[in-house]
Every structure is written in structure tokens, then in C-alpha cells.
Residue, then its C-alpha position, 0 to 999 in steps of 0.5 A: m405415122a404408123k399404119r393401122d392393121f389392115y384387118e382392123v381397117l376393114g373391121v374383120g378378123k384374121s380368119a375372115d374369108e374372101k366373102d367376108l372381106k368383100a362384104a366389109y370392103r363394100k360397106l366401108a367403100k360406099q360409106f367413105h367414097p369421095d363422091a359421097n363425101p365431097g371436100d372431106k379430106t378425112a373421108e378421102a384418106k379413110f377411103k385410100e386406107i380401105n382400098e389399100a387394106y382390101d387390095v392386100l387382103k383379097d390377094p392370097q399371096k399378099k395376104a400370106a406375106y402380110d400375115r407373116f411380116g406385116h406392113q414390112a412385107f410391102e416396104n422398100g419395093g416390097g409387093g405392095r408398091g408399083p408404078g401407080g404410086a402411093g402404095f397402089g400398083p397397076e393391079f390395084n387400078s385394074s381391080m378398082s375399075d372392076i370393083f367400081e363397076d360392080l359395086f358403084g354402078d348405080f351410085m356413079g351413074g353407070g348402071g352396073r355391069g350386065r345391066r345396060g340395055a334399053g334405057g341405059r348405056g351401051g344398049t340399042g340406043a333405046a330409052r324408056g319414054a317419060d311418064l305423063r300426068y293428066n288432071m281430071d275434075i269429076s263431080l261428087t256424084e260421079a265419084f259415087t257412081g263411078k264412070t268411064a271417061q274419054i280423054r284426049v292426050p297430046s303425047s309422043v308416039s312411036c314413029d310409023t315411018c321408021n317403026g321407032s328406030g329413028a333411022k331412015p327406012g332401009s337403013s339402021p343405026k350404027t355402033c358408036g365408034t367413040c365408045g364401041g357401043q358402050g355409051a360411056v368412055r373411061s379415063q384414068s385419074g390417079f387410082f380412079t377409073v372415071e366413066r363419063t357419058c359418051p359425047t358422040c352418042q350421048g350415052r345411046g351406044q349408037v349413032i344414026s347417020d341417015p335419020c328418018t325424015a318423019c321424026g328427025g331421028q327421034g323414033r317418035v312423033t307428037k300426036e293427040r290420042t283418045l283414051s278411055v279411063n275407068i273411074p271406079a265408084g268411091v274414088e276420093d280427091g287426089t286418087r291416082i289412076r295409072l294407065a300402063n304404057e300410055g305415056e310418052a313413047g320410048l326413044r328409038g323403040g324403047p318402052s313407053g312410059d305410063l300415064y297417071i290420071f290425078l282426080s280432083v272431086k269438085p265441091h257439092e252444093f249439098f254434101q261435104r265428104d269425110g272419107a266414106d261419110l257425107f254431111c248435109k246441113v239442113p235448115v229447120s224452121m223454128t216452129t218445126a224444131a220446137m214442136g217436132g215434125e218431118i222433113e225431106v232431105p236429098t241423098i247422093d243417089g238423087k233420091k229423097a229421105r224422110v227424117s223425123i225431127p223430135e220436139g225441142t231439136q236444137t241447132g247442131k243436132q245430128f241425125r244418122l242415115k245408115s248406108k246413105g254415104m259414099p261407097v268405099l273404094r274396092s269394097s262392098q262397104t258404104g258410109d253413112m250420111y249425117i243430117q246436121v240441123a240448123v234452126e232458122t230464126p224467122v226474118n222479115l216479121s209482119r206486125r201480127q207475127r211480132e205480136l204473136l211472138k211477144e205473147f209467146e214470150k210472156e207465156a214462156r216458162n222454162n222453155s229455154p233451159e240452156s239460155e236460162g242456165f247460161f245467164a244464171r251462171a253469168k250472173a254468178f260470175w259477175d257477182g263474184f267480181g263485185s264481192 
């Protein structure tokens, strides 16, 4: 099968410079890399084709020969083959090692050249501590006012005996002899350079021959700490508060993680919340709803508010109390409070009360327009089926 034109393989023109070639290669190599396409033979063949094309075109001498003679320039022992086999010489294996380090450091798990340090391979053996989560329940009133809470958190802290180094006082960690402090070892597999975590130092780059007795060489110990948490007014259920560097201590002097406080607002006996607005369902006696009157209702700040109930108020009627709701987080705005009326039907009637209600029913004329209208429409509905 005839080989495709190398420029066509990379999707560039013959006038492409080194920068264009590298950009095209980066894009295609990431797309067809075997690790991104496990078991895909087509992608593997495409990946080899891309590497062969780039290996030739990135080299000025090979590129000049290819531009003049095409693929014949590298056939029968021409410049493209070598002991590496499959058309890839020793210089290809070397360049692939460098290219993978630069391009696929994160993708292959190596971190990239020049990016190793605390928390990565080849650094000082330090690693960032884990983030911690703390669940806190607060009342709706506390969410309204805000509060400062004290919490006790069991977590890992830096060892005072060894100052977080993990080594016994008077000694220090040593560079790993297996990986030379890189935290990783490499091996050649065909035309790939495979990088794996160093089995001796577990990727830390250092080994501790004389560990600290207080922390067992970890550089941290478990203690319970008391922290102060500022909860601002207006927080909602599920709000997350971050306390930087208050998480688990780093390994062997590494930076600490963060502590995340997740808030859960408990249900209130009177109020239901919808964003910054509050809703309060208030029962109103039948006589008050019929004749009108005033009622007192509680507000979230612990005070009272008077609400006028107009004559003929029905169940479900809402009354708005402006700015009596919840504060909006990190804002000067405040929500509203809505009173939802529920007209209460009297129960446990005495004989006299029953007599009075019967007298009222006899005298009632056009006092219940909604029920009268409903049953009038229902009668017409039934009559329609009988015709």
C-alpha cells in the first residue's frame, strides 16, 4: 500500500514552518495516542503514521530530501530507517522521549518537564495534603442573622518533632538511588519511552533511612483542632465555605489542603424559604375571614407584624410583607415575606353553635359565589350527558 504524503498526513502545506508542524503534530498525536484509544488498531496505525511524518519533516535535512525525492529518499536504507525498525531510527526514539515529556506530561501522568516539585515526582518528597469536608447544621434564624461558630476537626497536622520532614531530628531525607530523585523510572518499549512511578520511593524522589519516631516518617500526626468559622447572613442550604490551608497537613513538609464547610439549613416551624423570600401559612378563623379583621404574625427576626384581613378572604389568599424575608448573600438586598391564608373550618361545635350556623345558612343569599358557580356549571355538565 502506497504511503500517504507526509504533509497530507499532518494536514499542513509544504510552506509550513517548524511552529506549524509542531502544532499540527501536537493536535493529531493527542487525538490518536494509544492511551486515548485503547485497543483501536486503526488509531495505533494512524499514530505511527503521524510520528513518521513528523520525524521527517521536523528535521531540515530529512525535509529537504523528502521535498526533492519523496518517500524514495528513505527507502532501501535511506535516511529514514535505522536499528529502531519500522522506519524509525534511534534519533526518533530519543525525540519521542522529549516530545512525550513536553506534550503528554499530564496525559501520561508524569506532570511534564519543569513542573515537578512539591506534590509531584522528583521534588523533595513533599506532597499536598488532602482537602477535608465538614458538615454543619444551622437554623434558619442563624442563616438570617449570620454567626461565628467554633468547630472541632480531627485532621493531620505537621509533626512538631521533625518539622514535617519525616526524618529523625539530626538526619535528613536522601535522594532515591533508584530514580536519582526524579520519582520515576523509564524503560524502552519499541519506539515508546514508558515512564513509571519509582517503586523504591513511591514517586517522592527521596527515601528516609532514619524516620522520625513521632510520626513514623510521614511528617504529620493526627490531632483535633478548634477552628472559628464565620457564617455570613443570607447563606442557603448547600452553601460551601472554604477555609484555605486548614485541611490535612502535607506529606513531609508539603502544603496543607483546604477545609470545606458544607451548610445544611434545618426546617423552621413557621417559615418555608424560596431564595430570599419567606412563606408563612397562617390559619384564620371563618368569622375573621368572612367579616375581616387583623391578625399578628411572627417574622424571622423574632418580632411581630400586623396584617389586615379584608372581608371575604378565601383560603390561599397571599399578603406580602415587603423586606421581611431573608437577606441576600453578599448584598444589601432583602427578600419579602408572604402570608398564606388558610381559612379554618370550626370543629367540635356545641348545640347552640350548630343552631346559629343553621340559621345563618337559611339566611344566606349569594354569600358563596364560588361554590354556587361551580355547582351551576356541574349541573350543566351532567345535563349534557343526559340529553
